C-alpha positions as CSV (number, residue, x, y, z in Angstrom):
1,M,27.2,-17.6,50.2
2,Q,29.5,-19.4,47.8
3,F,29.5,-22.9,46.4
4,R,32.7,-24.4,44.8
5,F,32.7,-27.5,42.7
6,E,35.3,-28.7,40.2
7,N,37.0,-25.4,39.1
8,H,33.6,-23.5,39.3
9,L,32.5,-20.8,42.0
10,L,28.9,-20.1,42.2
11,D,28.5,-16.6,44.2
12,V,25.0,-16.3,45.4
13,D,25.5,-12.7,46.7
14,R,27.0,-11.5,43.4
15,R,24.9,-13.8,41.3
16,E,28.1,-15.0,39.4
17,L,29.3,-18.0,37.9
18,R,33.0,-18.3,37.5
19,R,35.4,-21.0,35.9
20,G,38.7,-20.3,37.3
21,A,39.2,-16.6,36.8
22,E,36.6,-16.3,33.9
23,L,33.3,-15.0,34.5
24,I,30.6,-17.2,32.6
25,D,27.6,-15.2,31.2
26,V,24.3,-16.9,32.2
27,E,20.8,-15.9,31.9
28,P,19.1,-14.9,35.4
29,Q,16.8,-18.0,35.1
30,V,19.6,-20.3,34.3
31,F,21.5,-19.2,37.4
32,D,18.6,-19.5,39.6
33,L,18.1,-23.1,38.3
34,L,21.7,-24.0,38.8
35,L,21.6,-22.5,42.3
36,Y,18.2,-24.5,43.1
37,L,20.0,-27.9,42.0
38,V,23.2,-27.0,44.0
39,Q,21.2,-26.2,47.0
40,N,19.1,-29.3,46.7
41,R,21.9,-31.8,45.6
42,D,21.0,-34.4,48.1
43,R,18.0,-35.4,46.2
44,V,16.6,-35.9,42.7
45,V,14.6,-32.7,41.6
46,S,11.5,-33.2,39.7
47,K,9.9,-31.0,37.0
48,D,7.2,-29.7,39.7
49,D,10.1,-28.9,42.0
50,L,11.8,-26.8,39.3
51,I,8.5,-24.9,38.5
52,A,7.8,-24.1,42.1
53,G,11.3,-23.3,43.2
54,V,12.5,-21.3,40.0
55,W,9.4,-20.1,38.3
56,G,7.3,-19.6,41.3
57,G,4.6,-22.1,40.1
58,R,4.0,-20.3,36.8
59,I,3.1,-22.5,33.7
60,V,6.3,-23.3,32.0
61,S,6.6,-25.5,28.6
62,D,8.6,-28.6,28.5
63,S,10.7,-27.1,25.9
64,T,11.5,-24.0,27.9
65,L,12.4,-26.2,30.9
66,T,14.6,-28.4,28.8
67,S,16.4,-25.3,27.1
68,R,17.4,-23.9,30.6
69,I,18.6,-27.3,31.7
70,N,20.9,-27.5,28.8
71,A,22.1,-24.0,29.0
72,A,23.0,-24.6,32.6
73,R,25.0,-27.6,31.4
74,R,26.8,-25.7,28.8
75,A,27.8,-23.0,31.3
76,L,29.4,-25.9,33.2
77,G,31.0,-27.4,30.1
78,D,28.6,-30.3,30.7
79,N,26.3,-32.0,28.2
80,G,23.2,-34.5,28.1
81,E,25.5,-37.2,26.8
82,E,28.3,-36.9,29.6
83,Q,26.0,-35.7,32.4
84,R,29.2,-35.1,34.6
85,L,27.5,-32.6,37.0
86,I,23.8,-32.5,36.2
87,R,22.4,-35.9,35.8
88,T,19.1,-37.1,34.4
89,V,17.2,-39.7,36.3
90,V,14.7,-41.1,34.0
91,R,11.0,-40.4,34.9
92,R,12.0,-38.7,37.9
93,G,13.9,-35.4,37.3
94,I,17.5,-34.2,37.4
95,R,20.0,-34.2,40.1
96,F,23.3,-32.2,40.7
97,V,26.0,-34.8,41.4
98,G,29.2,-32.7,41.6
99,T,31.3,-32.5,45.0
100,V,30.2,-29.1,46.4
101,N,32.2,-27.2,49.1
102,E,30.3,-24.0,50.5
103,G,31.2,-21.2,52.7
104,A,30.6,-17.4,53.2
105,A,31.9,-15.0,50.6
106,A,35.1,-13.3,51.5
107,T,34.4,-9.9,53.3
108,K,37.1,-8.3,51.0
109,A,37.2,-9.8,47.4
110,E,39.9,-9.3,44.9
111,P,38.7,-7.0,42.1
112,P,36.8,-9.2,39.4
113,P,38.7,-9.8,36.1
114,R,37.3,-8.5,33.2
115,P,34.0,-10.3,32.2
116,A,33.9,-12.3,29.2
117,P,32.1,-10.8,26.1
118,A,28.4,-11.5,26.4
119,P,27.1,-14.0,23.8
120,P,25.3,-12.1,20.8
121,K,21.6,-11.5,21.1
122,Q,19.5,-12.0,18.1
123,R,17.1,-9.4,16.8
124,I,13.7,-10.7,15.1
125,H,12.0,-8.7,12.5
126,F,9.3,-9.2,9.8
127,C,9.1,-8.6,6.2
128,T,6.4,-8.9,3.7
129,A,6.8,-11.3,0.9
130,S,5.5,-10.3,-2.7
131,D,2.1,-12.0,-1.9
132,G,1.5,-10.4,1.4
133,V,2.7,-13.1,3.6
134,R,4.7,-12.0,6.7
135,I,8.0,-13.7,7.1
136,A,9.8,-13.6,10.4
137,Y,13.7,-13.3,10.3
138,A,16.4,-12.9,12.8
139,D,19.7,-11.1,12.5
140,V,22.5,-11.8,14.9
141,G,26.4,-11.3,15.0
142,R,29.0,-9.4,13.0
143,G,31.2,-10.2,9.9
144,V,30.5,-11.6,6.5
145,P,26.8,-12.2,6.0
146,L,25.9,-15.8,6.2
147,V,22.2,-16.6,5.4
148,K,20.6,-19.8,6.6
149,T,17.8,-20.9,4.3
150,A,14.9,-22.0,6.0
151,N,14.0,-25.8,6.2
152,W,10.9,-27.8,7.1
153,M,9.8,-26.9,10.8
154,S,11.7,-24.3,12.5
155,H,11.1,-21.5,15.3
156,L,13.4,-18.6,15.5
157,E,13.1,-18.2,19.3
158,Y,13.1,-22.1,20.3
159,D,15.8,-22.9,17.8
160,W,18.1,-20.2,19.3
161,Q,17.8,-21.9,22.6
162,S,17.3,-25.6,21.8
163,P,19.8,-28.5,22.3
164,I,19.2,-29.5,18.6
165,W,20.2,-26.0,17.0
166,S,21.7,-23.6,19.4
167,H,25.1,-25.0,19.3
168,L,25.2,-24.6,15.5
169,L,23.5,-21.2,15.5
170,H,25.6,-19.8,18.2
171,A,29.1,-21.1,16.5
172,L,27.9,-19.6,13.1
173,A,27.0,-16.3,14.8
174,A,30.5,-16.1,16.4
175,D,32.1,-15.8,12.9
176,H,29.4,-14.2,10.8
177,R,26.5,-12.1,10.5
178,L,23.9,-14.9,10.7
179,V,20.6,-14.2,9.1
180,R,17.8,-16.9,9.3
181,Y,14.2,-16.9,8.8
182,D,11.0,-19.1,9.6
183,E,9.5,-20.6,6.5
184,R,5.9,-19.5,5.6
185,G,3.3,-21.7,7.5
186,N,5.2,-22.1,10.5
187,G,7.3,-20.7,13.3
188,L,6.8,-16.9,13.8
189,S,6.0,-16.4,10.1
190,D,2.2,-16.4,8.7
191,W,0.7,-19.6,9.3
192,E,-2.3,-18.6,7.0
193,A,-0.6,-18.7,3.5
194,E,-2.4,-19.4,0.3
195,D,0.7,-20.5,-1.6
196,I,2.9,-23.0,0.1
197,S,5.2,-24.1,-2.9
198,F,8.7,-24.6,-3.6
199,D,8.5,-21.4,-5.7
200,S,7.0,-19.4,-2.7
201,F,9.9,-20.5,-0.5
202,V,12.5,-19.1,-2.9
203,R,10.6,-15.8,-3.1
204,D,10.4,-15.6,0.5
205,L,14.4,-15.8,0.7
206,E,14.5,-13.1,-1.9
207,S,12.3,-10.9,0.4
208,V,14.4,-11.2,3.4
209,V,17.8,-10.5,1.9
210,D,16.3,-7.6,-0.1
211,T,14.8,-6.1,2.9
212,L,18.2,-6.3,4.6
213,G,20.0,-4.9,1.8
214,L,22.5,-7.5,1.4
215,E,24.4,-7.3,-1.7
216,K,26.7,-10.3,-1.5
217,F,26.5,-13.4,1.0
218,A,27.0,-16.9,1.4
219,L,24.1,-19.5,1.7
220,F,23.8,-22.2,4.2
221,G,20.9,-24.8,3.4
222,V,20.1,-27.6,5.7
223,S,17.9,-30.6,4.4
224,A,15.2,-29.0,2.2
225,G,16.8,-25.8,2.5
226,C,19.6,-27.1,0.1
227,A,17.3,-27.0,-2.8
228,V,16.1,-23.7,-2.1
229,S,19.6,-22.2,-1.8
230,I,20.4,-23.8,-5.2
231,A,17.5,-22.3,-6.7
232,Y,18.3,-18.8,-5.3
233,A,22.0,-19.1,-6.4
234,L,20.9,-20.0,-10.1
235,R,18.7,-16.9,-10.2
236,H,21.1,-14.4,-8.5
237,P,24.6,-15.9,-9.1
238,E,26.2,-12.4,-8.9
239,R,25.1,-12.1,-5.1
240,V,25.9,-15.7,-3.6
241,T,29.6,-16.0,-2.8
242,H,29.5,-19.6,-1.2
243,L,27.0,-22.4,-0.8
244,V,27.1,-24.7,2.1
245,L,24.8,-27.5,2.0
246,Y,24.3,-30.1,4.5
247,G,22.0,-33.1,4.7
248,G,20.3,-31.9,1.4
249,F,18.5,-33.4,-1.6
250,V,17.4,-32.1,-5.0
251,R,15.0,-35.1,-5.8
252,G,11.9,-34.8,-3.6
253,L,10.6,-37.9,-2.0
254,R,8.2,-38.8,-4.6
255,K,10.8,-38.8,-7.2
256,R,12.9,-41.6,-5.6
257,G,10.8,-44.6,-6.3
258,R,7.4,-46.2,-5.3
259,A,8.5,-47.3,-1.8
260,Q,9.3,-43.7,-1.0
261,V,5.8,-42.5,-2.2
262,E,4.2,-45.1,0.0
263,Q,6.3,-44.0,3.0
264,S,5.3,-40.3,2.2
265,D,1.6,-41.3,2.1
266,A,1.8,-43.1,5.5
267,L,3.6,-40.0,7.2
268,Y,0.9,-37.7,6.0
269,T,-1.8,-39.8,7.6
270,L,0.5,-39.9,10.9
271,I,0.7,-36.2,10.9
272,L,-3.0,-35.5,10.3
273,Q,-4.2,-38.0,12.9
274,G,-1.5,-37.6,15.7
275,W,0.6,-34.4,15.1
276,G,-1.4,-32.1,17.6
277,Q,-2.0,-34.6,20.3
278,E,-0.6,-34.3,23.8
279,N,0.7,-37.8,23.6
280,P,4.2,-37.6,21.5
281,A,4.0,-41.1,20.2
282,F,3.1,-40.0,16.5
283,R,5.7,-37.2,16.7
284,Q,8.4,-39.6,18.0
285,I,8.5,-41.3,14.6
286,F,9.7,-38.1,13.0
287,T,12.1,-37.4,16.0
288,S,13.6,-40.9,15.4
289,M,14.3,-40.0,11.8
290,F,15.9,-36.7,12.5
291,I,18.1,-37.4,15.5
292,P,18.0,-41.0,16.3
293,G,21.2,-40.6,18.2
294,G,19.8,-37.8,20.4
295,T,19.2,-38.0,24.2
296,P,16.0,-38.2,25.9
297,E,16.0,-34.6,26.4
298,Q,16.7,-33.7,23.0
299,W,13.9,-36.0,21.8
300,Q,11.6,-34.4,24.2
301,W,12.4,-31.0,22.8
302,F,12.1,-32.0,19.3
303,N,8.8,-33.6,20.0
304,D,7.6,-30.4,21.5
305,L,8.9,-28.3,18.7
306,Q,6.7,-30.3,16.2
307,R,3.5,-29.5,18.1
308,L,4.4,-25.6,18.9
309,T,5.7,-24.6,15.6
310,T,2.9,-25.4,13.0
311,S,-0.5,-27.0,12.5
312,P,-0.9,-30.6,11.2
313,Q,-2.3,-29.4,7.9
314,N,0.6,-27.1,7.4
315,A,3.2,-29.6,8.2
316,V,1.6,-31.7,5.5
317,R,1.5,-28.9,3.0
318,L,5.2,-27.9,3.7
319,M,6.3,-31.5,3.3
320,R,4.2,-31.8,-0.1
321,A,5.8,-28.6,-1.6
322,M,9.3,-30.3,-1.5
323,E,8.3,-33.8,-2.5
324,D,7.8,-33.4,-6.2
325,I,10.8,-31.2,-7.0
326,D,13.5,-32.6,-9.2
327,M,16.6,-30.2,-10.0
328,Q,19.1,-32.7,-11.1
329,D,19.2,-31.1,-14.6
330,V,19.9,-27.7,-13.5
331,L,22.9,-28.5,-11.1
332,P,25.6,-28.3,-13.9
333,Q,24.5,-24.6,-14.2
334,V,25.5,-23.8,-10.8
335,R,28.8,-21.7,-10.6
336,T,29.0,-20.7,-7.2
337,P,31.6,-22.4,-5.0
338,T,29.9,-25.1,-3.1
339,L,30.7,-27.4,-0.1
340,V,28.5,-30.4,0.2
341,M,28.3,-32.5,3.4
342,H,26.2,-35.3,4.4
343,C,26.3,-38.1,7.2
344,R,26.8,-41.7,5.9
345,G,23.9,-43.1,8.1
346,D,21.5,-40.1,7.6
347,A,18.1,-41.7,8.7
348,R,16.1,-38.9,7.0
349,V,17.7,-38.2,3.6
350,P,19.9,-40.9,2.1
351,F,23.4,-40.4,1.8
352,E,23.1,-41.1,-2.0
353,E,21.1,-37.6,-2.3
354,G,24.0,-35.7,-0.9
355,R,26.6,-37.3,-3.3
356,R,24.0,-36.6,-6.2
357,I,24.2,-32.9,-5.5
358,A,28.2,-32.9,-5.4
359,T,28.4,-34.9,-8.6
360,G,26.1,-32.5,-10.4
361,I,27.7,-29.4,-9.3
362,K,31.0,-28.7,-11.2
363,G,33.9,-28.5,-8.7
364,A,31.9,-29.1,-5.5
365,R,33.6,-30.4,-2.5
366,F,32.0,-33.3,-0.9
367,V,32.6,-34.4,2.7
368,A,31.2,-37.5,4.0
369,L,30.5,-37.3,7.8
370,E,30.3,-40.3,10.0
371,G,27.0,-40.5,11.8
372,R,23.2,-41.2,11.7
373,N,21.5,-37.9,12.6
374,H,19.9,-35.7,10.0
375,L,20.5,-32.7,12.3
376,I,24.1,-32.7,13.5
377,L,24.5,-32.5,17.1
378,E,27.5,-31.1,19.2
379,T,27.9,-34.5,21.1
380,E,28.7,-36.6,17.9
381,P,32.5,-36.9,16.6
382,A,31.5,-35.4,13.3
383,W,30.7,-31.9,14.9
384,A,34.2,-30.8,15.1
385,R,34.9,-31.7,11.5
386,F,31.6,-30.1,10.4
387,L,32.4,-26.7,11.8
388,D,36.2,-27.0,10.5
389,E,35.0,-27.8,7.1
390,I,32.7,-24.7,6.9
391,K,35.3,-22.4,8.4
392,N,38.1,-23.5,5.9
393,F,35.6,-23.5,2.9
394,M,34.3,-19.8,3.9
395,S,37.8,-18.5,4.4
396,S,39.0,-19.6,0.8
């Protein structure tokens, strides 16, 4: 049986998805989900329907379900903003809305064209920091090494599949050997760590790159990872070829005035009281700070990540470790070529903090992006420029 819609062909017998003559690589679970949606296109499919029809009734987390739906959309050139083929029906489920023609497969098919190269698969390993804490790191892709410094709240596996991070990580891995790791206290790294401090974050980065034997590499920092990247570049200037910093700061929240201190204290209370609850109302506050322009699916994924990646106590400890830093005075010592990017309406880290970094580092290139999301999404206009700026900077 074959299903045709737009310029796509879903071949059930061969378990293939094609766009024209191109074979689209999809995971088996994503293929099954897409087939289920197409076969049931006459109705809205609920979460329970998907779990029963695709997963055979097994327990599936919301983040896993969301990641598979987004993977199906990406395979079709669709997304959560446009919803051209896979449409979300609020509080009910999803539905395939494309016009479908179905028929039996040809008895004698033409030889299939050479398949497109499969997307890279990350490899997850562990190393041990100087104080014995185990740090999880992932290595994927080929080319010039690019190390993404850990930032507050990450998970190597979930981020690789998520609609918040996957587009960025896959794009970077397409051109580089991408290395990233989970900060101590969250993700796949040890949650039990006596020392959670800014200095320990820098030592963890040292442990990862030393374990991999990287002699020279570029550093990519997002948010709190920017300060860690700068600190490492100051300690090891001979090893860092480029600094790419996005949405960062070098003044912690408690160094930005009394109002910010009061906001910080309020957030601590919210985390300790509501972080671990099934009801996402408390976590939605953080989601609104990080991706206010996200879709309902992206908000749900970010809400799930907060609960799965760390404990309420560790979330507070990780925040505290970054809120008292002040690196303004050491910025003039940075000699590494630096690219600083920041969204004008960033709802989490003020635009001025990005300008502060670029002003302090001699010769740094500063790019102001249009947008208000702290984590850049592929559906926003700034995404294309964001990638172009990185590629041009890294090739210089």
